[in-house]
C-alpha positions as CSV (number, residue, x, y, z in Angstrom):
1,X,108.7,131.6,110.2
2,X,105.6,129.5,110.8
3,X,105.5,126.4,113.0
4,X,103.2,123.7,111.7
5,X,102.3,120.1,112.4
6,X,101.9,117.6,109.6
7,X,99.3,114.8,109.5
8,X,100.5,111.6,107.8
9,X,97.7,109.1,108.4
10,X,99.9,105.9,108.3
11,X,99.4,102.5,109.8
12,X,102.7,101.0,108.6
13,X,104.6,99.7,111.7
14,X,101.5,98.7,113.6
15,X,99.8,95.3,113.7
16,X,96.1,95.2,112.7
17,X,95.6,99.0,113.1
18,X,92.1,99.9,111.9
19,X,92.0,102.8,109.4
20,X,89.3,104.6,111.4
21,X,91.5,104.5,114.5
22,X,94.4,106.0,112.6
23,X,92.2,108.8,111.4
24,X,90.6,109.4,114.8
25,X,94.0,109.6,116.5
26,X,95.6,111.9,113.9
27,X,92.7,114.3,114.2
28,X,93.1,114.3,118.0
29,X,96.7,115.4,117.5
30,X,95.6,118.0,115.1
31,X,93.1,119.5,117.6
32,X,95.8,119.4,120.3
33,X,98.3,121.2,118.1
34,X,95.7,123.8,117.0
35,X,94.8,124.5,120.7
36,X,98.4,124.7,121.8
37,X,99.7,127.5,119.6
38,X,100.8,125.9,116.3
39,X,100.5,128.2,113.3
40,X,99.5,125.7,110.7
41,X,98.1,122.1,110.3
42,X,99.5,120.5,107.2
43,X,98.5,117.2,105.5
44,X,100.0,114.9,102.9
45,X,98.1,113.3,100.0
46,X,98.6,109.6,99.6
47,X,96.4,106.7,98.5
48,X,95.7,103.0,98.9
49,X,98.0,101.5,101.5
50,X,99.5,101.6,105.0
51,X,102.3,104.0,104.1
52,X,99.8,106.9,104.2
53,X,96.1,107.2,103.3
54,X,94.8,110.7,103.1
55,X,93.3,110.6,99.6
56,X,91.7,114.1,99.8
57,X,93.6,116.6,101.8
58,X,91.4,119.5,100.5
59,X,88.4,117.8,102.0
60,X,90.3,117.2,105.2
61,X,91.2,120.9,105.4
62,X,87.6,122.0,104.9
63,X,86.7,120.0,108.0
64,X,89.6,121.3,109.9
65,X,88.7,124.9,108.9
66,X,85.5,124.5,111.0
67,X,87.0,122.2,113.7
68,X,90.1,124.4,114.3
69,X,89.0,128.0,113.6
70,X,92.2,129.6,114.9
71,X,94.9,127.8,113.0
72,X,96.3,128.0,109.4
73,X,95.7,125.1,107.0
74,X,98.0,123.7,104.3
75,X,98.4,120.9,101.8
76,X,101.9,119.3,101.5
77,X,100.9,118.5,98.9
78,X,98.1,118.1,96.4
79,X,99.6,115.8,93.7
80,X,98.6,117.6,90.6
81,X,99.0,114.9,88.0
82,X,96.2,113.0,89.7
83,X,93.7,115.9,89.6
84,X,91.9,118.1,87.1
85,X,93.3,121.6,87.4
86,X,89.9,123.3,87.0
87,X,88.5,121.3,90.0
88,X,91.6,122.0,92.1
89,X,91.2,125.8,91.5
90,X,87.5,125.6,92.4
91,X,88.1,123.6,95.5
92,X,90.9,125.9,96.7
93,X,88.8,128.9,96.1
94,X,86.0,127.4,98.2
95,X,88.3,126.4,101.0
96,X,89.9,129.8,101.1
97,X,86.5,131.3,101.5
98,X,85.5,128.8,104.2
99,X,88.7,129.4,106.2
100,X,88.8,133.2,105.9
101,X,92.1,133.2,104.0
102,X,93.9,130.7,106.3
103,X,94.8,128.2,103.5
104,X,98.3,127.5,102.2
105,X,98.4,125.9,98.8
106,X,101.1,123.2,98.5
107,X,101.5,121.2,95.3
108,X,103.7,118.3,94.1
109,X,104.1,115.9,91.1
110,X,104.2,112.5,92.9
111,X,106.7,109.8,93.2
112,X,105.0,106.4,93.8
113,X,104.7,104.2,90.7
114,X,101.8,102.3,92.5
115,X,99.7,105.5,92.9
116,X,100.3,106.6,89.3
117,X,99.2,103.1,88.0
118,X,96.0,103.2,90.1
119,X,95.1,106.5,88.6
120,X,95.7,105.1,85.2
121,X,98.5,107.6,84.6
122,X,102.2,107.4,83.8
123,X,105.2,108.9,85.6
124,X,106.7,109.8,82.3
125,X,104.2,112.6,81.9
126,X,104.3,113.8,85.5
127,X,106.7,116.8,85.1
128,X,104.9,118.2,82.1
129,X,101.4,117.6,83.7
130,X,102.6,119.3,86.9
131,X,104.0,122.3,85.2
132,X,100.9,122.9,83.0
133,X,98.5,122.3,85.8
134,X,100.3,124.3,88.5
135,X,100.6,127.4,86.2
136,X,96.9,127.2,85.3
137,X,95.9,126.9,89.0
138,X,98.2,129.7,90.3
139,X,97.0,132.1,87.5
140,X,93.4,131.2,88.1
141,X,93.6,132.0,91.8
142,X,95.1,135.4,91.0
143,X,92.9,136.4,88.0
144,X,89.7,134.5,88.8
145,X,89.8,132.8,85.4
146,X,91.3,129.5,84.3
147,X,92.4,128.5,80.8
148,X,94.9,126.3,79.2
149,X,96.1,125.1,75.8
150,X,99.0,122.8,76.7
151,X,99.7,119.3,75.7
152,X,97.6,117.7,78.5
153,X,95.0,120.3,79.5
154,X,92.9,122.0,76.8
155,X,90.9,124.2,79.1
156,X,88.5,126.8,77.7
157,X,88.6,130.1,79.5
158,X,86.1,130.0,82.4
159,X,85.5,132.0,85.5
160,X,86.2,130.5,88.9
161,X,83.2,130.8,91.2
162,X,83.2,131.7,94.1
163,X,85.7,134.2,92.8
164,X,89.1,134.1,94.6
165,X,89.3,137.1,97.0
166,X,92.9,137.0,98.2
167,X,96.2,136.6,96.5
168,X,98.1,133.4,97.0
169,X,101.5,135.2,96.8
170,X,103.5,134.0,99.7
171,X,101.0,131.2,100.3
172,X,102.1,128.9,97.5
173,X,104.4,126.0,98.2
174,X,105.9,123.3,95.9
175,X,107.6,120.0,96.8
176,X,111.2,120.2,95.5
177,X,113.2,117.1,96.0
178,X,114.8,116.9,92.6
179,X,116.6,119.5,90.4
180,X,113.8,120.0,87.9
181,X,111.3,120.3,90.8
182,X,113.5,123.1,92.2
183,X,113.2,124.9,88.8
184,X,109.4,124.4,88.7
185,X,109.0,125.8,92.2
186,X,111.0,128.8,91.3
187,X,109.0,129.5,88.2
188,X,105.9,129.5,90.3
189,X,107.5,131.8,92.8
190,X,106.6,129.1,95.3
191,X,108.3,128.3,98.6
192,X,110.2,125.0,98.5
193,X,108.9,122.0,100.5
194,X,111.8,119.7,101.6
195,X,111.8,116.6,103.8
196,X,114.1,116.1,106.8
197,X,115.7,112.9,105.5
198,X,119.4,113.7,105.2
199,X,122.0,116.1,106.7
200,X,121.1,119.7,105.9
201,X,124.4,120.6,104.3
202,X,123.5,118.1,101.6
203,X,120.3,120.1,100.9
204,X,122.0,123.4,100.5
205,X,122.8,123.2,96.8
206,X,119.1,122.8,96.0
207,X,118.1,125.6,98.4
208,X,120.7,128.0,97.0
209,X,119.6,127.1,93.4
210,X,116.0,127.9,94.3
211,X,117.0,131.2,95.9
212,X,119.1,132.2,92.9
213,X,116.3,131.3,90.4
214,X,113.7,133.3,92.4
215,X,115.9,136.4,92.4
216,X,116.6,136.0,88.7
217,X,113.0,135.2,87.6
218,X,111.0,137.4,90.1
219,X,113.4,140.1,91.3
220,X,113.1,139.4,95.0
221,X,114.4,137.0,97.7
222,X,112.8,133.6,98.0
223,X,110.7,133.1,101.1
224,X,112.0,130.5,103.7
225,X,111.5,126.9,102.8
226,X,109.0,124.6,104.5
227,X,110.8,121.7,106.1
228,X,108.7,118.6,106.6
229,X,110.1,117.2,109.9
230,X,109.8,114.1,112.0
231,X,110.0,114.3,115.8
232,X,110.2,112.1,118.8
233,X,110.2,114.4,121.9
234,X,111.0,112.9,125.2
235,X,111.4,114.2,128.8
236,X,114.9,112.8,129.2
237,X,117.7,111.6,126.8
238,X,117.5,108.1,128.4
239,X,116.5,105.9,125.6
240,X,115.6,108.8,123.3
241,X,118.0,107.9,120.5
242,X,116.8,104.3,120.5
243,X,113.2,105.5,120.2
244,X,114.2,107.8,117.3
245,X,116.0,105.1,115.5
246,X,113.2,102.6,116.0
247,X,110.3,104.8,114.8
248,X,112.2,106.8,112.2
249,X,113.8,103.6,111.0
250,X,110.4,102.0,110.5
251,X,109.2,105.1,108.6
252,X,112.3,104.9,106.4
253,X,111.4,101.3,105.7
254,X,107.8,102.3,104.8
255,X,109.2,104.9,102.5
256,X,111.3,102.4,100.6
257,X,108.3,100.0,100.5
258,X,105.8,102.6,99.2
259,X,108.0,104.2,96.6
260,X,109.6,100.9,95.6
261,X,113.0,102.7,96.0
262,X,115.0,99.6,95.4
263,X,113.4,99.0,92.0
264,X,115.1,99.9,88.7
265,X,112.2,101.9,87.3
266,X,113.5,105.4,88.3
267,X,116.4,105.0,86.0
268,X,114.0,104.3,83.1
269,X,111.3,107.0,83.8
270,X,111.6,110.4,82.3
271,X,112.3,113.1,84.9
272,X,113.2,110.8,87.8
273,X,116.9,110.2,87.1
274,X,117.9,112.2,90.1
275,X,116.2,109.6,92.3
276,X,118.1,106.8,90.6
277,X,121.3,108.5,91.7
278,X,120.1,108.8,95.3
279,X,119.0,105.2,95.3
280,X,122.5,104.1,94.1
281,X,123.9,106.0,97.1
282,X,121.4,104.4,99.4
283,X,122.4,100.9,98.3
284,X,126.0,101.9,98.9
285,X,125.6,103.0,102.5
286,X,122.8,100.5,103.4
287,X,119.7,100.9,105.5
288,X,121.6,101.5,108.7
289,X,123.4,104.4,107.0
290,X,120.1,105.8,105.6
291,X,118.5,105.7,109.0
292,X,121.5,107.4,110.6
293,X,121.3,110.2,108.0
294,X,117.6,110.6,108.6
295,X,118.1,110.9,112.4
296,X,120.8,113.5,111.9
297,X,118.3,115.6,109.9
298,X,115.1,115.1,112.0
299,X,114.3,116.3,115.5
300,X,114.4,114.0,118.5
301,X,115.3,113.9,122.2
302,X,114.5,116.4,125.0
303,X,113.2,119.9,124.2
304,X,116.7,121.3,124.8
305,X,118.3,118.7,122.4
306,X,115.7,119.4,119.8
307,X,116.2,123.2,120.0
308,X,120.0,122.7,119.6
309,X,119.3,120.6,116.5
310,X,117.1,123.4,115.2
311,X,119.8,126.0,116.0
312,X,122.4,124.0,114.0
313,X,119.9,123.7,111.2
314,X,119.3,127.4,111.1
315,X,123.0,128.1,110.9
316,X,123.1,126.0,107.7
317,X,119.7,126.8,106.1
318,X,118.8,130.2,107.5
319,X,115.2,130.9,108.4
320,X,112.7,128.1,107.7
321,X,109.2,127.0,108.4
322,X,108.2,123.6,109.9
323,X,105.6,120.9,109.2
324,X,106.4,118.4,111.9
325,X,105.0,114.9,112.2
326,X,104.8,113.3,115.6
327,X,103.2,110.0,114.7
328,X,104.8,107.7,112.1
329,X,106.6,104.4,111.8
330,X,104.5,102.7,114.5
331,X,104.9,105.4,117.1
332,X,102.4,104.6,119.9
333,X,99.7,107.2,120.2
334,X,100.5,107.8,123.8
335,X,104.2,108.6,123.0
336,X,103.1,110.9,120.1
337,X,100.6,112.8,122.3
338,X,103.0,113.1,125.3
339,X,105.8,114.2,122.9
340,X,103.5,116.8,121.2
341,X,102.4,118.2,124.6
342,X,106.1,118.5,125.8
343,X,107.1,120.1,122.5
344,X,104.2,122.6,122.8
345,X,105.3,123.5,126.4
346,X,109.0,123.8,125.9
347,X,110.0,124.0,122.2
348,X,107.1,126.0,120.7
349,X,107.6,129.1,122.9
350,X,111.2,129.3,121.8
351,X,110.4,128.9,118.2
352,X,107.8,131.6,118.5
353,X,110.6,134.0,119.6
354,X,112.5,133.1,116.4
355,X,109.3,133.9,114.5
356,X,109.0,137.3,116.1
357,X,112.7,138.0,115.5
358,X,112.3,137.1,111.8
359,X,109.2,139.3,111.5
360,X,111.0,142.2,113.1
361,X,114.0,141.8,110.7
362,X,111.7,141.6,107.7
363,X,109.9,144.8,108.7
364,X,113.2,146.8,109.0
């Protein structure tokens, strides 16, 4: 069990927030987390608007490898249909050398129509492009050579230089928010990446499916999933729920805006029909119901309250890893920093005991 912090780089929810200030403040939080005992710093990949703008998380991780030399690094995720697989394999090999093997490779296929259009691509091809590209990259990082003869990537066999030195077994992650993405993650023997956006019992069918497929395909148990969390940590419960609803609610709003979740295109795009079903449910329960479900899944309140929420989650999910965001939906920097410091002081030490317990059990 690793405890990570995730960088989002969003300005949605603020008024006239300069991009450079967003980046400067997120990097301050990253340094604070690295210095306070977090295991991993994660980052998303998103482009072009206030929802999130980290267009090159591999470049960011290269900088963090030097700025934060004692913490792991991870992408959650590189959106493969927007990249050439050869270049990703080369960049990952370089980053793993620079970081001394601290890098976790997280990949995804993308969901925002606006981003696909800007990259002159189509969502209809995203599943096939992801599956082709991911297989090529994972194999290249194991063998040192990349090649492909699929529908989208005709890659002549070529050696990756610098040569990869370490296996990525156990260090490969894949976003799995739909049934076909669960299958793709299992084929790669990758850990699932899931978002804390609905009550955890609703997530269990996908988690159990992934576990069963990994056992069937690879003959071993799946490693714990990485849960991308959102946290408002406060010294008292006075006003805590209101803050959680305010900032998580604004983040949910930004999510609907960026992904155009109320549009009808998901029902018409190949491979995204699962999202059409979820959107129909969202329309039924309304925004208030969606935010309520989100706050039931995410972490908020005092350290004791957050730990109780994690304990309940562990009863449902089992062991898990965390990639927690502290700044989103217009959260003031001061609140995010104070919450992160309090979390580091009172939540992180307890989670570290869970990690030690999980490592002991795994070693038996």
